[in-house]
C-alpha positions in Angstrom: 107.7 93.0 126.7 109.8 94.1 123.8 110.1 98.1 123.8 108.1 99.9 121.0 110.1 101.9 119.1 109.3 103.8 115.7 111.9 104.3 112.7 111.3 106.1 109.6 113.1 104.5 106.9 113.3 104.3 102.9 111.5 101.3 102.7 108.4 102.8 104.8 108.4 105.4 102.5 108.0 103.7 99.0 105.0 101.6 100.9 103.5 104.9 102.3 103.5 106.8 98.9 103.0 103.6 96.8 99.5 102.7 98.8 98.6 106.6 98.7 99.1 107.2 94.6 97.5 103.4 94.3 94.7 103.7 96.4 94.2 107.6 95.1 94.2 106.5 91.7 92.3 103.7 91.9 89.6 105.9 93.7 89.7 108.6 91.0 89.6 106.7 88.0 86.6 104.1 89.2 84.6 106.5 90.4 85.1 108.3 87.2 84.1 105.1 85.2 81.0 105.0 87.3 81.5 102.6 90.2 80.0 104.4 92.8 82.3 102.9 95.6 85.5 101.2 94.8 86.3 99.5 97.7 87.2 96.4 96.8 89.9 98.3 94.5 91.7 100.1 97.5 91.5 97.4 99.5 93.1 95.0 96.7 96.2 98.3 96.4 96.7 97.8 99.9 96.6 94.1 100.3 99.1 93.7 97.4 101.4 96.3 97.4 105.2 96.5 98.2 107.9 98.7 96.9 109.8 95.3 95.3 107.7 94.4 92.0 108.5 90.9 92.2 106.9 90.8 95.5 103.5 92.5 94.2 103.7 90.3 91.1 103.4 87.2 93.6 101.2 88.6 95.8 98.7 90.3 92.8 99.2 86.3 91.8 97.7 84.7 95.3 95.2 87.5 95.0 94.1 86.8 91.6 93.7 83.2 92.2 92.0 83.2 95.2 89.1 85.7 94.3 88.5 83.7 91.3 88.0 80.6 93.0 86.1 82.6 96.1 83.7 84.0 93.1 83.2 80.3 91.1 82.6 78.2 94.7 80.5 81.1 95.9 78.6 82.0 92.3 78.2 78.2 92.2 76.5 78.5 95.4 74.4 81.2 95.0 73.0 79.8 91.7 71.9 76.6 93.0 70.8 77.7 96.1 70.1 81.2 96.4 71.3 84.1 99.2 70.5 81.9 102.5 73.3 82.6 105.5 73.1 78.5 106.4 74.2 77.8 102.3 77.0 81.0 102.8 78.6 79.1 105.8 78.4 75.8 104.3 79.7 77.4 100.9 82.7 79.2 102.7 83.4 75.8 104.8 83.8 73.9 102.0 86.2 76.4 100.0 88.4 76.4 103.0 88.6 72.5 102.3 88.9 73.0 99.4 91.8 75.2 99.7 93.3 74.0 102.0 93.6 70.1 100.6 94.6 71.6 97.1 98.5 70.9 96.8 100.8 73.9 96.4 97.7 76.5 96.8 98.9 80.4 97.1 99.6 81.4 100.6 96.5 83.5 101.7 93.9 81.1 101.3 91.9 82.9 103.5 90.9 85.5 100.6 88.7 82.7 98.7 86.1 81.9 101.6 86.3 85.8 102.7 85.8 86.8 98.9 82.6 83.9 99.1 81.4 86.3 102.3 82.0 89.1 100.1 79.8 88.0 96.8 77.1 87.0 99.0 76.8 90.1 100.9 76.5 92.2 97.3 74.4 88.7 95.7 72.2 89.8 98.9 70.9 92.9 97.3 70.5 91.4 94.0 67.9 90.1 92.2 68.3 87.3 89.6 70.9 85.4 88.7 72.4 87.9 86.3 72.3 90.6 88.6 74.5 88.6 91.2 76.7 87.8 88.2 77.7 91.5 87.0 77.7 91.7 91.4 80.6 88.6 91.3 82.3 90.3 88.0 82.3 94.1 89.2 83.9 92.9 92.4 86.4 91.1 90.4 86.9 93.7 87.8 87.5 96.0 91.0 90.2 93.5 92.5 92.1 93.2 88.8 92.0 96.5 88.5 93.8 97.7 92.1 96.2 94.8 91.7 96.8 96.7 88.0 97.3 99.5 90.0 100.0 98.2 92.7 102.1 96.5 89.9 102.6 99.3 88.0 103.4 101.4 91.2 105.6 99.0 92.9 107.5 99.1 89.1 107.9 102.7 88.9 109.2 102.6 92.1 112.1 100.6 91.8 113.7 102.6 90.1 113.1 105.4 92.1 116.5 107.4 94.3 114.4 106.5 97.6 113.7 103.0 96.6 117.4 102.7 96.1 119.6 100.9 99.2 118.7 101.1 102.6 
């Protein structure tokens, strides 16, 4: 078994700074805009943040595609069948089949079926299709906001002295 060791590096500090700033900015800004618990923006910042802005942009692309696929299939299922745990499980399976059979589908495909579950859970409390659609848009908006914050911070980070070599 390998020996566990720790090393504080510039890249580690870069990750911490981006995630700390990104989650704080997202939480404060979205709370100020009236979103009581902007957890999906926070999760997105953590999932896509990288001190390398090129990597962040690729992670954002993957996150957005998977979120959209999950929202579309989840909403379609909710609109046709309403909230039903069996239907959610079948929709997750169909989403998984879809994303794993499309050639050149982005990495992190598991985010699409996970989005179906998240959306369905949010819609469970909703009354009517318009409120379900609202929850889907709210989740997608939070995710987009968190992704934008991560891209901005990673672009700024590459110009900081601590990010240079090493």
